[in-house]
One Martini backbone bead per residue (centre of mass of N, CA, C, O) as a GRO file, in nm:
protein
  359
    1MET     BB    1  14.957  10.486  12.114
    2ARG     BB    2  15.051  10.168  12.205
    3VAL     BB    3  14.862   9.859  12.226
    4SER     BB    4  14.821   9.562  12.311
    5ARG     BB    5  14.626   9.260  12.181
    6HIS     BB    6  14.586   9.113  12.429
    7PRO     BB    7  14.298   8.965  12.579
    8VAL     BB    8  14.409   8.965  12.897
    9HIS     BB    9  14.655   9.172  12.996
   10ASN     BB   10  14.514   9.466  12.875
   11VAL     BB   11  14.254   9.546  13.009
   12PHE     BB   12  14.345   9.701  13.256
   13PHE     BB   13  14.519   9.908  13.108
   14ALA     BB   14  14.293  10.031  12.928
   15ARG     BB   15  14.115  10.128  13.157
   16PHE     BB   16  14.319  10.310  13.299
   17ALA     BB   17  14.382  10.498  13.048
   18LEU     BB   18  14.092  10.588  13.002
   19ARG     BB   19  14.064  10.729  13.283
   20ILE     BB   20  14.301  10.927  13.265
   21ALA     BB   21  14.223  11.065  12.989
   22THR     BB   22  13.951  11.174  13.087
   23ARG     BB   23  14.049  11.339  13.325
   24ASN     BB   24  14.250  11.527  13.176
   25ALA     BB   25  14.049  11.639  12.967
   26THR     BB   26  13.852  11.769  13.169
   27HIS     BB   27  14.058  11.948  13.320
   28PHE     BB   28  14.154  12.108  13.068
   29TYR     BB   29  13.888  12.217  12.977
   30TRP     BB   30  13.808  12.382  13.236
   31ARG     BB   31  14.075  12.552  13.251
   32SER     BB   32  14.054  12.684  12.972
   33LEU     BB   33  13.768  12.813  13.018
   34ALA     BB   34  13.854  12.992  13.261
   35SER     BB   35  14.088  13.153  13.122
   36ASP     BB   36  13.923  13.267  12.880
   37THR     BB   37  13.708  13.423  13.053
   38LYS     BB   38  13.912  13.596  13.206
   39ASN     BB   39  14.129  13.700  12.942
   40SER     BB   40  13.934  13.795  12.743
   41ILE     BB   41  13.876  14.031  12.455
   42VAL     BB   42  13.649  13.901  12.335
   43PRO     BB   43  13.353  13.883  12.253
   44PRO     BB   44  13.100  13.675  12.348
   45GLU     BB   45  12.995  13.610  12.051
   46SER     BB   46  13.304  13.489  11.958
   47THR     BB   47  13.302  13.268  12.160
   48LYS     BB   48  13.463  12.954  12.173
   49THR     BB   49  13.470  12.618  12.232
   50PRO     BB   50  13.705  12.439  12.334
   51ALA     BB   51  13.883  12.174  12.229
   52MET     BB   52  13.943  11.860  12.287
   53PRO     BB   53  14.258  11.688  12.275
   54SER     BB   54  14.151  11.369  12.368
   55GLU     BB   55  13.932  11.233  12.188
   56ASN     BB   56  14.096  11.031  12.010
   57LEU     BB   57  14.219  10.875  12.244
   58ILE     BB   58  13.951  10.784  12.370
   59LYS     BB   59  13.848  10.631  12.121
   60MET     BB   60  14.081  10.437  12.090
   61LEU     BB   61  14.062  10.309  12.369
   62ARG     BB   62  13.773  10.212  12.352
   63LYS     BB   63  13.806  10.032  12.099
   64ASP     BB   64  14.031   9.856  12.219
   65LEU     BB   65  13.865   9.750  12.457
   66GLU     BB   66  13.637   9.616  12.298
   67GLU     BB   67  13.819   9.413  12.142
   68GLN     BB   68  13.939   9.272  12.397
   69LEU     BB   69  13.670   9.167  12.505
   70LYS     BB   70  13.591   9.005  12.263
   71LEU     BB   71  13.843   8.817  12.273
   72GLN     BB   72  13.792   8.705  12.555
   73LYS     BB   73  13.519   8.581  12.505
   74LYS     BB   74  13.611   8.398  12.276
   75GLU     BB   75  13.821   8.237  12.452
   76LYS     BB   76  13.626   8.137  12.665
   77ARG     BB   77  13.441   7.979  12.468
   78LEU     BB   78  13.665   7.789  12.363
   79GLN     BB   79  13.741   7.670  12.641
   80LEU     BB   80  13.453   7.556  12.700
   81GLU     BB   81  13.428   7.374  12.451
   82ALA     BB   82  13.687   7.203  12.508
   83LYS     BB   83  13.588   7.095  12.788
   84ASN     BB   84  13.319   6.958  12.671
   85LYS     BB   85  13.486   6.750  12.481
   86GLN     BB   86  13.571   6.609  12.701
   87PRO     BB   87  13.585   6.359  12.894
   88LEU     BB   88  13.438   6.280  13.190
   89PRO     BB   89  13.697   6.178  13.351
   90VAL     BB   90  13.873   6.423  13.292
   91ARG     BB   91  13.691   6.645  13.421
   92VAL     BB   92  13.684   6.531  13.701
   93TRP     BB   93  14.003   6.529  13.747
   94ASN     BB   94  14.044   6.836  13.710
   95LYS     BB   95  13.850   6.913  13.955
   96LEU     BB   96  14.008   6.745  14.182
   97ARG     BB   97  14.294   6.903  14.155
   98ASP     BB   98  14.101   7.160  14.240
   99PRO     BB   99  14.018   7.280  14.546
  100LYS     BB  100  13.881   7.550  14.480
  101GLY     BB  101  13.694   7.447  14.248
  102LEU     BB  102  13.551   7.242  14.424
  103ALA     BB  103  13.431   7.442  14.630
  104ARG     BB  104  13.272   7.608  14.427
  105LEU     BB  105  13.102   7.370  14.324
  106ALA     BB  106  12.977   7.292  14.591
  107TRP     BB  107  12.840   7.565  14.649
  108HIS     BB  108  12.672   7.579  14.389
  109ALA     BB  109  12.519   7.321  14.448
  110LEU     BB  110  12.388   7.410  14.718
  111VAL     BB  111  12.235   7.665  14.608
  112HIS     BB  112  12.079   7.518  14.385
  113THR     BB  113  11.925   7.325  14.574
  114TRP     BB  114  11.788   7.534  14.751
  115HIS     BB  115  11.629   7.675  14.526
  116GLY     BB  116  11.486   7.417  14.426
  117PHE     BB  117  11.318   7.369  14.687
  118ARG     BB  118  11.192   7.644  14.712
  119LEU     BB  119  11.042   7.633  14.431
  120PHE     BB  120  10.891   7.375  14.495
  121TRP     BB  121  10.725   7.483  14.743
  122LEU     BB  122  10.574   7.715  14.584
  123GLU     BB  123  10.446   7.519  14.365
  124ALA     BB  124  10.293   7.334  14.565
  125ARG     BB  125  10.112   7.553  14.689
  126LEU     BB  126   9.985   7.651  14.423
  127SER     BB  127   9.865   7.361  14.344
  128ALA     BB  128   9.682   7.330  14.593
  129LYS     BB  129   9.483   7.554  14.496
  130TYR     BB  130   9.402   7.409  14.234
  131VAL     BB  131   9.282   7.158  14.360
  132SER     BB  132   9.063   7.304  14.535
  133LYS     BB  133   8.932   7.437  14.287
  134LEU     BB  134   8.861   7.164  14.152
  135ALA     BB  135   8.692   7.045  14.384
  136ARG     BB  136   8.465   7.291  14.359
  137GLY     BB  137   8.415   7.299  14.021
  138GLN     BB  138   8.636   7.478  13.901
  139PRO     BB  139   8.784   7.597  13.640
  140LEU     BB  140   9.084   7.584  13.464
  141LEU     BB  141   9.349   7.720  13.340
  142ARG     BB  142   9.606   7.668  13.136
  143LYS     BB  143   9.825   7.751  13.342
  144GLU     BB  144   9.716   7.587  13.584
  145ARG     BB  145   9.726   7.312  13.450
  146GLN     BB  146  10.033   7.310  13.386
  147GLN     BB  147  10.127   7.345  13.676
  148MET     BB  148  10.008   7.090  13.794
  149ILE     BB  149  10.143   6.887  13.607
  150ARG     BB  150  10.440   6.973  13.678
  151THR     BB  151  10.422   6.916  13.987
  152SER     BB  152  10.356   6.624  13.973
  153LEU     BB  153  10.608   6.531  13.828
  154ASP     BB  154  10.803   6.637  14.050
  155VAL     BB  155  10.708   6.454  14.274
  156ALA     BB  156  10.787   6.183  14.123
  157ARG     BB  157  11.097   6.279  14.101
  158LEU     BB  158  11.183   6.339  14.402
  159PHE     BB  159  11.224   6.061  14.543
  160PRO     BB  160  11.495   5.963  14.388
  161PHE     BB  161  11.642   6.239  14.429
  162SER     BB  162  11.647   6.251  14.750
  163LEU     BB  163  11.845   6.013  14.807
  164PHE     BB  164  12.115   6.159  14.730
  165ILE     BB  165  12.081   6.355  14.984
  166ILE     BB  166  12.029   6.162  15.234
  167VAL     BB  167  12.244   5.985  15.156
  168PRO     BB  168  12.555   5.937  15.234
  169PHE     BB  169  12.770   5.995  14.954
  170MET     BB  170  12.541   5.988  14.714
  171GLU     BB  171  12.606   6.256  14.557
  172LEU     BB  172  12.839   6.140  14.374
  173LEU     BB  173  12.606   5.994  14.178
  174LEU     BB  174  12.438   6.226  14.052
  175PRO     BB  175  12.574   6.285  13.776
  176PHE     BB  176  12.517   5.999  13.657
  177TYR     BB  177  12.212   5.999  13.682
  178ILE     BB  178  12.170   6.253  13.506
  179LYS     BB  179  12.316   6.131  13.248
  180LEU     BB  180  12.116   5.888  13.221
  181PHE     BB  181  11.854   6.064  13.361
  182PRO     BB  182  11.746   6.367  13.255
  183ARG     BB  183  11.418   6.345  13.321
  184MET     BB  184  11.433   6.294  13.651
  185MET     BB  185  11.455   6.583  13.693
  186PRO     BB  186  11.343   6.839  13.825
  187SER     BB  187  11.250   7.158  13.711
  188THR     BB  188  11.375   7.325  13.958
  189PHE     BB  189  11.685   7.194  13.900
  190GLN     BB  190  11.719   7.304  13.632
  191ASP     BB  191  11.924   7.432  13.390
  192THR     BB  192  11.917   7.664  13.147
  193SER     BB  193  12.181   7.584  12.977
  194ASP     BB  194  12.116   7.277  12.957
  195SER     BB  195  11.837   7.307  12.826
  196GLU     BB  196  11.944   7.460  12.566
  197GLN     BB  197  12.130   7.227  12.473
  198GLN     BB  198  11.927   7.010  12.451
  199TYR     BB  199  11.745   7.158  12.249
  200LYS     BB  200  11.959   7.177  12.019
  201ARG     BB  201  11.993   6.877  11.987
  202GLN     BB  202  11.688   6.832  11.917
  203LEU     BB  203  11.679   7.021  11.672
  204LYS     BB  204  11.875   6.866  11.493
  205ALA     BB  205  11.710   6.605  11.494
  206LYS     BB  206  11.445   6.738  11.369
  207ASN     BB  207  11.568   6.833  11.103
  208GLU     BB  208  11.643   6.548  11.001
  209THR     BB  209  11.354   6.439  11.017
  210ALA     BB  210  11.224   6.648  10.823
  211LYS     BB  211  11.400   6.569  10.582
  212PHE     BB  212  11.307   6.272  10.563
  213LEU     BB  213  11.007   6.328  10.516
  214GLN     BB  214  11.036   6.490  10.262
  215ASP     BB  215  11.158   6.272  10.098
  216SER     BB  216  10.925   6.075  10.126
  217LEU     BB  217  10.713   6.251   9.979
  218GLU     BB  218  10.862   6.265   9.710
  219GLU     BB  219  10.863   5.962   9.655
  220ILE     BB  220  10.550   5.926   9.650
  221ALA     BB  221  10.487   6.123   9.425
  222LEU     BB  222  10.677   5.992   9.200
  223ALA     BB  223  10.538   5.713   9.213
  224ARG     BB  224  10.264   5.811   9.110
  225GLN     BB  225  10.360   5.914   8.843
  226LYS     BB  226  10.477   5.632   8.728
  227GLN     BB  227  10.182   5.493   8.763
  228GLY     BB  228   9.969   5.696   8.612
  229HIS     BB  229   9.836   5.925   8.749
  230ALA     BB  230   9.651   6.213   8.740
  231GLU     BB  231   9.874   6.358   8.953
  232GLY     BB  232  10.145   6.413   8.789
  233ALA     BB  233  10.173   6.726   8.773
  234GLN     BB  234  10.137   6.767   9.083
  235ALA     BB  235  10.398   6.610   9.165
  236ILE     BB  236  10.593   6.807   9.027
  237GLU     BB  237  10.501   7.055   9.189
  238PHE     BB  238  10.571   6.929   9.466
  239ALA     BB  239  10.881   6.902   9.415
  240GLN     BB  240  10.926   7.208   9.377
  241PHE     BB  241  10.819   7.296   9.641
  242LEU     BB  242  11.029   7.155   9.820
  243LYS     BB  243  11.276   7.295   9.698
  244LYS     BB  244  11.198   7.581   9.792
  245ILE     BB  245  11.202   7.523  10.102
  246ARG     BB  246  11.499   7.444  10.124
  247THR     BB  247  11.611   7.717   9.985
  248GLY     BB  248  11.409   7.964  10.079
  249GLU     BB  249  11.205   8.071   9.837
  250GLY     BB  250  10.900   8.014   9.957
  251GLY     BB  251  10.894   8.057  10.245
  252TYR     BB  252  10.601   8.055  10.394
  253VAL     BB  253  10.366   7.813  10.484
  254ASN     BB  254  10.055   7.740  10.409
  255ASN     BB  255   9.763   7.562  10.432
  256GLU     BB  256   9.670   7.587  10.139
  257GLU     BB  257   9.925   7.447  10.020
  258LEU     BB  258   9.900   7.180  10.159
  259PHE     BB  259   9.599   7.104  10.063
  260LYS     BB  260   9.672   7.094   9.753
  261PHE     BB  261   9.858   6.811   9.814
  262SER     BB  262   9.674   6.595   9.970
  263LYS     BB  263   9.580   6.403   9.734
  264LEU     BB  264   9.857   6.243   9.706
  265PHE     BB  265   9.800   6.130  10.041
  266GLU     BB  266   9.534   5.969  10.124
  267ASP     BB  267   9.668   5.673  10.191
  268GLN     BB  268   9.962   5.703  10.307
  269LEU     BB  269   9.896   5.954  10.530
  270THR     BB  270   9.855   5.726  10.762
  271LEU     BB  271   9.892   5.556  11.054
  272ASP     BB  272   9.816   5.263  10.930
  273ASN     BB  273  10.040   5.302  10.674
  274LEU     BB  274  10.284   5.350  10.829
  275SER     BB  275  10.590   5.303  10.900
  276MET     BB  276  10.828   5.253  11.141
  277VAL     BB  277  11.018   5.488  11.043
  278HIS     BB  278  10.794   5.708  11.038
  279LEU     BB  279  10.690   5.686  11.329
  280ARG     BB  280  10.956   5.753  11.463
  281ALA     BB  281  10.991   6.032  11.333
  282LEU     BB  282  10.740   6.155  11.454
  283CYS     BB  283  10.808   6.110  11.753
  284ARG     BB  284  11.073   6.288  11.737
  285LEU     BB  285  10.925   6.553  11.655
  286LEU     BB  286  10.709   6.535  11.916
  287GLY     BB  287  10.852   6.396  12.177
  288ILE     BB  288  10.834   6.080  12.171
  289ALA     BB  289  10.855   5.776  12.245
  290GLN     BB  290  11.021   5.495  12.039
  291LEU     BB  291  10.925   5.265  12.202
  292GLY     BB  292  10.795   4.986  12.034
  293THR     BB  293  10.542   4.914  11.860
  294PRO     BB  294  10.336   5.032  11.614
  295GLU     BB  295  10.081   5.043  11.791
  296ILE     BB  296  10.203   5.220  12.020
  297LEU     BB  297  10.281   5.461  11.837
  298ARG     BB  298   9.995   5.522  11.731
  299PHE     BB  299   9.872   5.578  12.009
  300ARG     BB  300  10.060   5.813  12.083
  301LEU     BB  301  10.003   5.998  11.849
  302ARG     BB  302   9.695   6.026  11.905
  303MET     BB  303   9.723   6.144  12.184
  304LYS     BB  304   9.892   6.392  12.092
  305LEU     BB  305   9.691   6.509  11.897
  306ARG     BB  306   9.454   6.536  12.117
  307GLU     BB  307   9.609   6.724  12.295
  308LEU     BB  308   9.667   6.955  12.089
  309LYS     BB  309   9.367   7.014  12.025
  310ALA     BB  310   9.283   7.092  12.313
  311ASP     BB  311   9.488   7.320  12.332
  312ASP     BB  312   9.376   7.493  12.114
  313GLN     BB  313   9.090   7.530  12.234
  314LEU     BB  314   9.198   7.670  12.494
  315ILE     BB  315   9.332   7.913  12.355
  316GLU     BB  316   9.071   8.012  12.209
  317ARG     BB  317   8.896   8.051  12.470
  318GLU     BB  318   9.129   8.258  12.618
  319GLY     BB  319   9.201   8.463  12.334
  320GLY     BB  320   9.442   8.339  12.214
  321VAL     BB  321   9.773   8.419  12.109
  322GLU     BB  322   9.783   8.715  12.227
  323VAL     BB  323   9.804   8.623  12.551
  324LEU     BB  324  10.069   8.506  12.514
  325SER     BB  325  10.373   8.441  12.592
  326ALA     BB  326  10.693   8.374  12.505
  327GLN     BB  327  10.724   8.104  12.668
  328GLU     BB  328  10.443   7.981  12.571
  329LEU     BB  329  10.518   7.987  12.271
  330GLN     BB  330  10.760   7.804  12.279
  331ALA     BB  331  10.618   7.560  12.409
  332ALA     BB  332  10.411   7.519  12.180
  333CYS     BB  333  10.620   7.479  11.947
  334ARG     BB  334  10.758   7.230  12.069
  335ALA     BB  335  10.502   7.042  12.092
  336ARG     BB  336  10.464   7.084  11.752
  337GLY     BB  337  10.756   7.073  11.605
  338MET     BB  338  10.869   7.369  11.623
  339ARG     BB  339  11.026   7.645  11.603
  340ALA     BB  340  11.160   7.846  11.903
  341LEU     BB  341  11.440   7.962  11.818
  342GLY     BB  342  11.522   8.274  11.674
  343LEU     BB  343  11.238   8.420  11.716
  344SER     BB  344  10.986   8.606  11.703
  345GLU     BB  345  10.687   8.670  11.857
  346GLU     BB  346  10.524   8.702  11.595
  347ARG     BB  347  10.609   8.425  11.467
  348LEU     BB  348  10.504   8.246  11.695
  349ARG     BB  349  10.208   8.327  11.654
  350GLN     BB  350  10.182   8.227  11.364
  351GLN     BB  351  10.233   7.925  11.420
  352VAL     BB  352  10.016   7.876  11.635
  353GLY     BB  353   9.783   7.980  11.466
  354ARG     BB  354   9.801   7.770  11.234
  355ALA     BB  355   9.776   7.517  11.428
  356GLU     BB  356   9.490   7.613  11.534
  357ARG     BB  357   9.323   7.626  11.270
  358GLY     BB  358   9.397   7.453  11.051
  359PRO     BB  359   9.173   7.362  10.800
   0.00000   0.00000   0.00000
């Protein structure tokens, strides 16, 4: 039985054929079993269960159906990527030409907005309890503090965001506003897929930044070697250490290995001696705004490091990294400039634990 391999038109046919073959095979099996039991002259000990004649056909149809579904998913993913690569005016015009698609888009936006306001109201009520708890002099847990801070930021973002919904026909400008200012949207209205795509773009930029910082460290170490410092052999060892890390031969780096080479950069790797390029690279790695003078960037980096240190102490006080959930571990790794996607929960705990222990 030959089935066409087209990923779209033959999915229904393959499912229908698989259902018919399964039903016929089951019916033939029970019918042959009943007839053999009724008319058999062989003793019951030697009676064997008749083999189903359509097992190979069912396996072939099931395998063919799985391949067609994979091809269909791949084709849809390629079509979606091709649509996303189109310019924004072309995508808007294509949606306006399809009335049904425009109606579905409007309904989806309406439902998404309703759920966003509903979730915002629930988080606001929850944060109000935390504020009253704080007013009574009771300490807040790390989760409660983060929830209250996130809700406070959402309240500040909601006022300009609500104008697009209150003013008539102003919601047409909402996509352009979100495109220009993506961080101005409250967290309850953000889509999960958009957040993941944005994080992947940030991760790519962070990888390039980390590579640039590694090159800078290697240049500093080799410069000290050329100047005739006593740590010349250690500088060569550090260059080989960086090479192993880039190729993946060195595995995961421990804090002891980092402190071993810290003497090479006692004067260079301080916030006061870093250049503007390195300050911006560190700000990009930690998710800090890069605009401003070098003094402003140094101040932001110090505040960020102080915030991360206080967060590490809070995690340690509440039971360590073992009590954190997977989402909290990912958020902690992102805040510290570490990789958060594509890793197991145990690896995330190791990353946060190493950052928490410090020197």
